[in-house]
C-alpha positions, 0 to 999 in steps of 0.5 A: 556308113560314116557319114550316116553315123556323123548325120545320126550324132548330130540328130541325136544332139539337134532332138535333145536341144528341141524334142520336138524335131522329127528327122527322116530319111528318103531313100529315093533319088530326088529332091521332090521325094525328099521334100514329099517326105518331109510334108508328109510327116510335118506336123503343122498347119503351115508346111515349107521348105528352105534350101540349104546352101545359106543363100537366104537368111532362114529368118524370112521364114518366119515373116512369110508365116506371119504373111501367111496368117496374116492375109489367108494366103494358101501360098507364100513364096520367096522371090530372090531379089539380089541374085548371086548366082554368077552371069550363066546363071542368070540368064538361065533363070531370068529365060527359064522364068520368062518362058514359064510365065509365058507358057503358063500364064503365071504372073509371078518373078522366080517361080523356083524363089524359096523359102516356100511356105503353104497351108496344111490344107493345100498340101493335101488338096494340090496332091504333089507328085514331081519327084525332080527339081519341077516340085518347085514350079509344080507347087506354083502350078497347082496354087495357080489352079486351085485358084488359091490366095498366094504372095511373093516375098522379096528376099536378098540372097547371100553369096553362096557359102557351101557348095555348087549350084546343080543348075546345068544343062542337064537341069535346063532340059530336065525343066524344059521335059517337065514344062512340056509333060505338065503343059500337054497334059492339062 
């Protein structure tokens, strides 16, 4: 297809500039599936991800990496301090985070905040399984259950430059279902 050809062209260009670049394609639908594929082939001692909507400054990844190394952390995740998602999304996020903290007794402000960086050791021990958007909270839940050192890193956000938020009514029900299933299987 045309999109794949364009992607391959860009991939070739990046591989010439960055020879260590590894490119993978995950054919299964689901945010979690895509992340798990990337985590599985990543080679570093610290691995992670950042969303491509350009709302977060990618330079924060370097500061978060330093925090992991300097403070012996297994996980460092972003907490968005000035949400630029609109009123409805803000209410959904605030309610979700409050409900999550109450349900799982986790004292973090922005469960789904990214970027998220973690050690390879944590990744291998956590045995992440979520194939959808629930992978974000699963990472935090597993870190909490394992009792590893983790930290939040405050990050300002910018207005979304590309694409639209995929959070809607269906997403809310997906998260509630996943939260319930995770809670009952603890």
